[in-house]
N, C-alpha and C positions, 0 to 999 in steps of 0.2 A: 504494500500500500504506500502510495506516494504522499509525503507530507508537503502541503502547499505553503506553509508559513512556519516560521519559528518565532517564538516570543520569549521574552525574558521577564522573570518575576521582578517586580519593583516594590520598594517600601516607601510608605508615606504615613506620618502620624501613627506609628505602631501598627499599621495595617499592611498586609501584603496583597498586591494585585497581580493578576496573571500576565498583564501586559501594560505597556505604556499607554495604549489606547484606553484600557479600563481605568487607569489612574486619571487620564485626561477627563473622562466623563464624570468620575467621582469629584474632581475639582470643580467641574461645571455645576454639579448638583450642590456642592458646598457653597459656591459663590451665590447661587440662587436660594440659599437657606432652605434646602429640601432634605437635609440629613435627618431631621426628626421623623420624617415620614418614610425613611429609606430602610430597606432590608437588603443585605448583600448575600449572594449565593442562596437565594430563596428557592427551595425545591417545590415543584408542582407535580403531583402524581398524574401522569397521562395514561397509564395503563396499570391496573392493579395486578397483583400476583394471581395466578390461576393454575388449576391442574389440567394437564393434557396427557392423555395416555399414561396415567399413573405418575407422571413427573410434575414437579412444581416449577412453573415458569416464573421467574422473578418479576417483580413490578418494574415499571419503567418510569423514571422521573426526568423532567426537564428542569434544569437548575439555571435560573436566570442570573446574570451578572448583578443586576440591580432591579429592585421592585419598589415602586412608590405605592404604598398600601392604600392610602386614601383615594388616590386618583386611578388605581388599578392599571398603572403603566409599568410594563416590563421593558427593561433596556438590556439589549444584548450588544456586546462590543466586538464581535468577531469581524475581522477584515474580510475573510472568505468563509463561506459555509461549505463544509464537507458534506457528503451524502447523508451521513448519520444525523448531522445537525438539521439538514433540510427536512428529513422525515420527522424528527422531533418537533420542529416548528409547525409542520402541518398538523400533527396530532394535537399540539398545544392549542392552535387556533380553533380546531374542532371542539375540544373539550372546554376551553375557556374563551368563548367568543367575545365576552365583554371586557377582556383585558387587552 
């Protein structure tokens, strides 16, 4: 499997971000005084665990970079979407159409 991009973890105010782009968006949210409403790395269950032919299939979560809870805004800071991320985005949109 080909990796399309490489990112470096960065630190800011005792927080670790997966990329400089993620930190950039955090600083924008900070500047707009939206940190009180912010959750980072918020998981959303898009498929519960289930049994299939006697085996347990694990649940599938979509983990957002940022989630503004009161506004129900999900922020994802990927430069490129790999196939796995595209599928999860489609499932997320189906299960959480108001976000």
